[in-house]
C-alpha positions in Angstrom: -14.1 6.8 188.4 -15.1 3.1 188.8 -18.8 4.1 189.5 -18.8 6.2 186.3 -17.5 3.2 184.3 -20.2 0.9 185.8 -22.9 3.5 184.9 -21.6 3.8 181.4 -21.6 0.0 180.8 -25.1 -0.5 182.2 -26.3 2.4 180.0 -24.6 0.8 177.0 -26.5 -2.4 177.7 -29.8 -0.6 178.1 -29.4 1.7 175.1 -28.3 -1.1 172.8 -31.3 -3.4 173.8 -33.7 -0.4 173.6 -32.7 0.3 170.0 -33.2 -3.3 169.1 -36.6 -3.3 170.7 -37.8 0.0 169.3 -36.5 -1.0 165.8 -38.5 -4.2 165.9 -35.4 -6.5 165.9 -36.7 -7.9 169.2 -40.5 -8.1 168.9 -43.3 -7.8 171.4 -43.5 -10.9 173.6 -40.0 -12.1 172.6 -37.7 -13.4 175.3 -34.4 -11.6 175.7 -31.1 -13.3 175.9 -30.3 -14.8 179.3 -28.3 -12.8 181.8 -25.3 -15.1 181.1 -25.7 -14.5 177.3 -25.9 -10.7 177.8 -22.8 -10.9 180.1 -20.9 -12.6 177.3 -22.2 -10.3 174.6 -21.3 -7.1 176.3 -18.4 -8.4 178.4 -19.8 -7.1 181.6 -20.7 -8.4 185.0 -24.1 -9.8 186.0 -24.8 -6.8 188.2 -24.2 -4.5 185.2 -26.6 -6.5 183.1 -29.2 -6.4 185.8 -28.9 -2.6 186.1 -29.4 -2.3 182.3 -32.5 -4.5 182.4 -33.9 -2.6 185.4 -33.7 0.6 183.3 -35.6 -1.0 180.4 -38.2 -2.3 182.9 -38.7 1.2 184.3 -39.3 2.5 180.8 -42.0 -0.1 180.3 -40.0 -1.9 177.5 -39.6 -5.3 179.2 -41.0 -7.4 182.1 -38.8 -9.9 184.0 -40.1 -13.1 185.4 -38.0 -14.9 188.0 -36.7 -18.2 186.7 -37.9 -17.5 183.2 -36.2 -14.3 181.9 -37.1 -10.9 180.5 -39.9 -10.5 177.9 -40.4 -7.5 175.6 -43.6 -5.7 176.5 -43.1 -2.8 174.1 -45.7 -3.0 171.3 -44.9 0.3 169.5 -47.1 2.6 171.6 -45.7 2.2 175.1 -45.2 5.6 176.7 -41.5 6.1 177.8 -42.5 7.9 180.9 -39.3 7.0 182.9 -41.3 7.5 186.1 -40.0 4.8 188.4 -42.8 2.5 189.4 -45.3 4.2 187.1 -46.3 2.3 184.0 -48.8 2.8 181.3 -51.7 0.5 182.0 -53.6 1.1 178.7 -52.1 2.7 175.6 -55.2 3.7 173.8 -55.3 4.7 170.1 -53.3 7.4 168.4 -49.7 8.4 167.9 -47.9 9.9 170.8 -45.4 12.7 170.7 -43.3 14.4 173.3 -43.2 18.2 173.4 -40.4 20.0 175.2 -42.0 23.0 176.9 -39.0 24.3 178.9 -35.3 23.6 179.3 -33.6 26.5 181.2 -32.1 27.6 184.5 -34.0 29.3 187.3 -35.8 29.0 190.6 -38.8 26.8 191.7 -40.9 27.6 194.7 -42.5 24.1 194.7 -39.2 22.3 194.5 -37.7 24.5 197.2 -40.6 23.6 199.4 -39.9 19.9 199.0 -36.1 20.1 199.0 -35.5 22.8 201.6 -34.7 25.8 199.6 -32.1 24.9 196.9 -32.9 28.0 194.9 -31.1 27.2 191.6 -32.3 24.5 189.2 -32.1 23.0 185.8 -35.8 23.2 184.8 -37.2 20.7 182.4 -40.9 20.6 181.4 -42.3 17.9 179.0 -45.7 17.1 177.7 -46.7 13.7 176.3 -49.5 14.3 173.8 -51.9 12.0 171.9 -52.2 13.5 168.4 -55.5 11.7 167.6 -57.3 12.4 170.9 -55.8 15.9 170.9 -55.1 15.8 174.6 -52.1 15.7 176.9 -51.4 12.3 178.5 -48.8 13.5 181.0 -47.2 16.8 182.1 -43.9 16.4 183.8 -41.9 19.1 185.5 -38.3 18.1 186.5 -36.2 20.3 188.7 -32.5 19.4 189.2 -30.3 21.2 191.7 -27.8 23.1 189.5 -24.6 21.3 188.8 -21.5 21.8 186.6 -22.2 20.7 183.1 -25.9 21.6 183.1 -25.3 24.7 181.0 -24.2 22.4 178.1 -27.5 20.6 178.3 -29.3 23.9 177.9 -27.2 24.9 174.9 -27.0 21.5 173.2 -30.3 19.9 174.2 -30.9 16.5 175.7 -29.0 13.5 174.3 -31.5 11.7 172.1 -34.2 13.6 173.9 -33.5 11.6 177.0 -32.7 13.2 180.4 -31.3 9.9 181.8 -28.9 9.6 178.9 -27.9 13.2 179.2 -27.1 12.7 182.9 -25.2 9.5 182.3 -23.0 11.5 179.9 -22.1 13.7 183.0 -21.5 10.7 185.2 -24.8 11.1 187.0 -27.4 8.4 187.7 -30.2 7.7 190.1 -29.2 5.3 192.8 -32.4 5.5 194.9 -35.5 7.6 195.3 -38.9 8.1 196.7 -42.2 8.4 194.9 -45.6 9.5 196.2 -48.9 9.0 194.4 -52.0 11.0 195.0 -55.2 12.2 193.3 -55.2 15.7 191.9 -58.9 16.5 192.3 -59.1 19.4 189.9 -56.8 20.3 187.0 -55.8 24.0 187.2 -56.7 26.3 184.3 -53.0 26.8 183.4 -52.3 23.0 183.3 -55.6 22.3 181.6 -54.7 24.8 178.8 -51.3 23.1 178.4 -52.8 19.6 178.2 -55.9 20.6 176.2 -58.2 19.2 178.8 -61.1 20.7 180.7 -60.2 22.7 183.8 -61.3 20.8 187.0 -60.7 17.3 185.5 -59.4 14.8 188.1 -55.9 13.5 187.4 -53.2 11.3 188.9 -50.3 13.1 190.5 -46.9 11.7 191.2 -44.0 13.4 193.0 -40.6 11.8 193.0 -37.2 12.6 194.5 -34.2 10.9 192.9 -30.9 10.7 194.7 -27.4 10.0 193.5 -25.2 7.3 195.1 -23.8 9.8 197.6 -27.3 10.7 198.8 -27.5 14.1 197.2 -30.7 15.1 195.4 -30.4 14.6 191.7 -33.9 15.5 190.6 -37.4 16.4 191.9 -40.2 15.4 189.5 -43.8 16.6 189.7 -46.0 14.8 187.2 -49.7 15.0 186.2 -51.0 11.9 184.5 -54.1 10.8 182.7 -55.6 8.2 185.2 -57.2 6.2 182.4 -53.7 5.5 181.0 -51.5 5.3 184.1 -51.5 3.5 187.4 -49.1 1.9 189.8 -47.4 -1.4 189.7 -45.7 -2.8 192.8 -43.7 -6.0 192.7 -43.0 -7.7 196.0 
C-alpha cells in the first residue's frame, strides 16, 4: 500500500506542474520552484518531488541542471513521446496530434519473441502526426502483459489520453527498464501507409521494456520515429 501512495503523490506533483506548464502559467525558460519549495507546496518528501520532476523530464517538459534547478523546456510544440531517454531534437513546423489506432486485448508475436511467450496483452498503438507536413512523426506499439483492471481501460479509454496516468490509477508504474536504439533501414509498406511516408524510407527504431518494482514486465514498446525529429540524449 505504501508504494501505491508514493506513486500517487509523485503523479500528483507531475500532473499539477504539467498542467501549469502546458497552460502557460509557467513559461518556456522559466525556473521551477526549488525542490524545498515543492516539498512544502505539496507536503511530500524530497524523493517524491524528484520522482515527479523525473517524469516531467522524460516527457520533454523540463530540464534539470545540478546546483541550479529545473527549467521549462516546453515551448508549445514538444512531442510528449514518453519514451524514456528519447527526446525530440527538433520540433519543426505544424500542429501535432495523436491518433489512437488500437486499444484492445490479444496476442503479439513480436512481444512474445522479446518476452518469452506471454501470449495475452493489452495492445495499444498510437500515431503522432504533423497535420501541416501530412506525415507521421512516430508510430508506437505498446504491449502490456494482461493484468486485472486492463479491461476497464479498454472500455473507458486512457485517462486524459495518457497510458502512464491510466497505469498509475491501477497502482502501476515503471521502476526500471531497458531501451535499445537502432536504425530501421527501410519502412515497411504497411507502416509507410500508416505514417503517410514512402515505403523504404530509413527511420529510427526504439525498443523498450519497462518493469515494475517487483521486476515483472509492465510494458514492451516498439517505436518507429522520424530521425529528423528524434535522437538520443544521455546524461552522465
